[in-house]
C-alpha positions in Angstrom: 9.6 -45.9 -20.1 7.0 -46.6 -17.3 9.9 -45.8 -14.8 10.0 -42.0 -16.0 6.1 -41.7 -15.8 5.9 -41.1 -12.0 9.0 -38.5 -11.8 7.5 -36.5 -14.8 4.1 -36.5 -13.3 5.3 -35.0 -10.1 7.5 -32.7 -11.8 4.6 -31.6 -14.0 2.5 -31.2 -10.9 5.2 -29.2 -9.2 5.5 -26.8 -12.1 1.7 -26.4 -12.5 1.4 -25.8 -8.7 4.0 -23.1 -9.0 2.3 -21.3 -11.9 -1.0 -21.3 -10.1 0.8 -20.0 -6.8 2.3 -17.3 -8.9 -1.1 -16.2 -10.4 -2.6 -16.4 -7.0 -0.2 -14.4 -5.0 0.1 -11.8 -8.0 -3.5 -10.8 -7.6 -6.0 -10.1 -10.3 -6.0 -7.7 -13.0 -8.1 -4.3 -12.9 -10.3 -4.0 -16.0 -11.4 -0.5 -15.6 -10.3 2.3 -18.0 -11.9 5.1 -16.2 -10.3 8.4 -16.6 -10.3 11.0 -13.8 -9.6 14.5 -15.1 -10.4 17.2 -12.4 -10.0 14.5 -9.5 -7.2 15.2 -7.0 -5.4 11.9 -5.8 -3.0 11.6 -2.8 -0.9 8.3 -2.9 1.5 7.6 0.1 4.7 6.0 -0.3 4.6 6.8 -4.1 8.3 7.1 -4.9 8.8 3.5 -5.5 7.1 0.1 -6.0 3.3 -0.3 -6.3 2.7 3.3 -4.9 4.7 4.7 -7.8 3.1 2.6 -10.5 -0.4 3.5 -9.0 0.5 7.3 -9.2 1.8 6.8 -12.9 -1.5 5.1 -14.1 -3.7 7.6 -12.3 -1.6 10.6 -13.7 -2.1 8.8 -17.3 -5.9 8.9 -16.7 -5.8 12.7 -16.1 -5.7 13.0 -12.3 -4.1 15.7 -10.3 -1.7 13.4 -8.2 0.0 14.2 -5.0 3.0 11.9 -4.1 3.2 11.8 -0.4 6.6 10.5 0.8 9.3 10.3 3.4 12.2 10.9 1.3 11.5 14.2 -0.4 14.3 14.0 -2.8 13.4 10.6 -4.2 9.6 11.6 -4.3 10.4 14.7 -6.5 12.5 12.4 -8.8 9.5 10.1 -9.0 7.1 13.0 -9.7 9.4 14.4 -12.4 9.6 10.9 -14.1 5.9 10.7 -14.1 5.3 14.1 -15.5 7.6 13.3 -18.2 6.1 10.0 -19.0 2.4 11.0 -18.8 2.8 14.9 -19.9 0.5 15.5 -17.0 2.1 18.4 -15.2 -0.4 18.0 -12.2 2.0 15.7 -10.4 3.6 17.0 -7.4 5.6 15.8 -4.4 4.9 16.5 -0.7 7.0 15.4 2.2 5.1 13.0 4.8 6.8 10.8 7.2 4.2 8.3 8.5 6.6 7.3 11.5 6.1 11.0 12.9 2.6 12.2 14.1 4.1 15.8 13.8 4.9 15.3 10.1 1.4 13.9 9.3 -0.3 16.7 10.9 1.8 19.1 9.1 1.2 17.4 5.7 -2.6 17.4 6.4 -2.7 20.9 7.3 -1.1 22.0 4.2 -3.4 19.9 2.1 -6.5 21.4 3.8 -5.1 24.7 3.0 -3.8 24.4 -0.3 -6.1 21.8 -2.0 -9.8 22.8 -2.7 -10.7 19.2 -3.1 -9.2 15.7 -2.4 -11.4 13.0 -4.1 -9.2 9.8 -3.6 -6.8 8.9 -0.8 -4.7 5.9 -1.4 -2.9 4.8 1.9 -0.1 2.6 0.2 3.1 3.1 2.1 4.2 0.3 4.5 7.1 -1.2 6.2 7.2 -5.1 6.2 9.2 -7.3 8.9 11.8 -4.8 9.6 13.7 -5.0 12.9 12.2 -3.8 16.3 12.2 -0.1 15.5 10.1 2.4 16.8 8.5 5.4 15.3 9.3 9.1 16.5 6.5 8.9 19.0 7.4 5.3 20.4 5.0 3.0 18.5 6.3 -0.2 17.0 7.3 0.6 13.6 5.2 -1.7 11.4 1.9 -0.9 13.6 2.9 3.0 13.5 3.5 3.3 9.8 1.3 0.7 8.2 -1.7 1.5 10.7 -1.6 4.3 13.0 0.1 6.7 10.6 -2.7 6.1 7.9 -5.3 6.2 10.7 -4.4 9.5 11.6 -3.8 11.1 8.1 -7.3 9.7 7.1 -9.2 11.2 10.0 -7.4 14.5 9.5 -8.5 14.5 5.8 -12.0 13.2 6.4 -13.8 16.5 6.3 -12.0 17.4 3.2 -12.9 14.0 1.6 -16.6 14.3 2.5 -16.9 17.8 1.0 -15.3 16.3 -2.2 -17.8 13.6 -2.5 -18.1 11.3 -4.4 -14.7 10.3 -3.1 -13.0 7.2 -1.8 -10.3 5.9 0.7 -8.2 2.9 -0.4 -6.3 1.2 2.2 -3.5 -1.4 1.1 -3.6 -4.2 3.3 -2.4 -7.9 2.6 -3.5 -11.3 2.6 -1.2 -11.7 5.7 -4.0 -10.2 7.7 -5.7 -13.6 8.0 -2.8 -14.7 10.1 -2.9 -11.6 12.3 -3.8 -11.1 16.0 -4.0 -8.0 17.8 -2.6 -8.2 21.3 -4.1 -5.1 22.8 -2.0 -5.7 26.1 1.2 -5.4 24.3 0.8 -3.5 21.1 4.3 -2.2 20.9 5.8 -5.7 21.7 7.5 -4.4 24.9 6.5 -7.6 26.9 7.3 -10.2 24.3 10.2 -11.4 22.0 9.7 -9.6 18.9 8.4 -11.5 16.0 8.6 -9.3 12.5 6.0 -11.6 10.8 3.6 -11.4 13.5 4.0 -7.7 13.9 3.4 -7.2 10.2 0.3 -9.4 10.2 -1.0 -7.6 13.3 -0.6 -4.1 11.3 -2.3 -5.4 8.3 -5.3 -6.9 10.2 -5.6 -3.5 12.1 -5.8 -1.9 8.6 -8.7 -4.3 7.6 -10.7 -3.7 10.9 -10.2 0.0 10.6 -11.5 -0.1 7.0 -14.5 -2.1 8.0 -15.5 0.2 10.9 -14.8 3.5 8.9 -16.9 2.2 5.9 -19.8 1.5 8.2 -19.5 5.0 9.9 -19.3 6.8 6.4 -22.3 5.2 5.0 -24.6 7.9 3.4 -21.8 10.4 3.2 -20.6 9.7 -0.4 -17.2 8.4 0.8 -16.6 4.9 0.0 -13.7 2.8 1.8 -12.1 -0.1 0.9 -9.3 -2.4 1.6 -7.3 -4.6 -0.8 -4.4 -7.1 -1.2 -2.4 -5.9 -4.2 -0.7 -9.1 -4.8 3.0 -10.0 -4.1 5.6 -8.1 -6.1 9.4 -7.6 -6.0 9.5 -4.1 -4.5 11.4 -2.5 -1.8 8.9 -3.3 0.7 10.5 -7.0 0.9 13.9 -5.7 1.6 14.0 -7.1 5.1 12.4 -10.3 4.4 14.7 -12.1 1.8 11.7 -13.4 0.1 13.1 -13.0 -3.6 16.5 -14.5 -2.7 15.7 -18.0 -4.0 14.8 -19.0 -7.5 11.6 -20.5 -6.6 10.4 -17.5 -4.6 11.6 -15.2 -7.4 9.4 -17.2 -9.8 6.3 -17.6 -7.7 6.4 -14.3 -6.0 5.3 -12.4 -9.1 8.8 -11.3 -10.4 8.8 -7.7 -11.3 6.9 -4.7 -9.7 3.3 -5.3 -10.4 1.3 -2.7 -12.4 -1.6 -0.8 -11.0 -3.8 -3.1 -13.5 -2.4 -6.0 -11.5 -2.1 -4.6 -8.1 -4.6 -1.9 -7.5 
């Protein structure tokens, strides 16, 4: 009997550790039940994953939701689905390609012209560990989409957000930012061998630093700025990583798409 004690103890410890890891990477739950009637919300990358779940939850809470996505067909399908599920008809799709400065400027100009107020901007869209691609304007893709695109979008909409105060900007970062290092001599990985993980961490660190500085600059304006780690979930974001390919990772990395209660 004694010979089974050690193996069973090790197994129990491993299973317990996996459960704790799953809870940690999944993130905490949001307890708020606040409703937002009359509030206009923009969610980037909202046709799938956490962005779509966020838009769905905020539509349930009565907001006027603008889904801003690169693939307009998928975006419109997501908007129709959310309208049908929530019976909130103030859910609309707009084209926004964060890998194109031209597209970002066109999107922002349309929002400024057509929307009286913008109360919440959720910078959710991201790419993760993709090949060494570049944006339309020549930036390394992960830095370009995850940080630079949202940086430009936020600044173009800043006057509208100030005029709508109290308002807020929410930037989705990642726990990966702690491993990030920004190489100001080679932001686009033109002088080094491309490292998909390091490039992703760099982009998410940039998001955190941007959030901290913007929050400081906007003190007293009625616009709050926060960054968050939404937890790890099975979404299209991980399609280049293989992170859900093993049984262990599928179990520990939160399984299904997290809901806004878990991820926002």
